[in-house]
N, C-alpha and C positions, 0 to 999 in steps of 0.2 A: 504494499500499500504506500502510495506517495504522500508527502507532506500535505498537499492540497486536499487529498481525500480525507485525511484525518481532520483537517480544519472544517471541511464540509460536513463531516460527521458530527463534530462538536457544535457546528451551527444548527444542524437539524435537531440535535438534542436540546438546544436552548431555544429553538423555535424562531430562529432568525436566518436571513439569507447571507451569502457571502457579501453581497452589495451592502446590506445593512451593517455587517461587521466592519467593512471598509470604511463606511461613513462614520460609524461610532469611534474607530480608532484614528480617523483623520487620514486615511490612505486614499489615493486616487481611485476613482471608480474603475474596476476591472483590473486593478493593479495586482491582485493576488492570483486571480484565475488565469491571466494572460502571461504571467511570468513563469519561467522554467526554474528560477531559483528565488528564494525569499531571503532578504538581508537579515542579519542577525538581530538588528534592533527591532525589526517588525516581528520576528519570531518571539522575541522577549515580550513585546506588547500583546501579541496573540496569546502566548502562554499565561501571562498575567490575567488577561481578560477572562479566560476560561477556567483559571485556577488549575492548570496543568503544568507539567515540567516541559522545558524545551526537549529533553530527551524523548518524551512522549510524541511531540510533534515531529521529531526528526526520524525516530526509528521505532515508535510504538511502545517504548518501555516506560514503566513507572508513570502511569496515567495520572494519579494524584500526588500532589506536593508532599502530603504527609499522611500518616495513618489515621489521624482525626478526620481529615477530609474524606478519605475513603470509607470510614465507618459511617459518616453522616450521609454519604451518597448511597450507601447500601441500605441504610434505614429508610431513606426516602423512596428508593426503588421497591422495597418490600412492603411498605405501608402506604397505600394510596391516599388515605386520609391525611397523613402528614404532608404528602405532595400538594394536596389541595390547600392546606394551611400555608405552606411555603409559597405557592404561587400566589395566593391572595395577599400575602404580605409584601409582595414586591413593590407596590406603589403606595405603601403606608408609612406615615412618619415614624421616626424612632420613638417619639412620645407614645403614640398609638400602639406601637408594638410592645413597649414596656407595660402599658396598661393591660394588654391582652396576656402578656407573660404573667403579670401578677394575678390576673383572674385565673389562669390555668394552675398556678401554684396554689391558690386558694381552693380550687376545685379538687386538687390532688390531696390536700389535707383533709377535706370533707369527705372524699370518697377514695381512700388510699388503694383500693383494689382495682380501680380503673372503671 
C-alpha cells in the first residue's frame, strides 16, 4: 500500500475527502493526490492531524502514537454508543463537555453497575 492510500484510508475513517484534508492543512488543491512524493513537513502535518505516526504513513507500522490512543480507539470501535457520544461532542464547547462529564460521573455514583 502506498502512502497516499493510507492517507485516503485515514480520510475515509474521519469522514473527509483528500481535498478537505488539503484545505484544512493549508496545502494546495490536488497537491497530495497529484504528487508522487510527499515532503517530510507535510507528512508530519498529516500524521499530527490524524494522530498517527509518520512510520504508519510511510510503511504501515505502528498506527497509533501510543498505547493509550490505541486503547481508546479500540473502545470506540467496540462500543457504538461511545462513538455516538464522541461524534456528538466534536462541535461542543469545552465547558459543555465538562458539564456532561460531571453529569456522567454523578450517574456513575448513583448507579455504579451501569
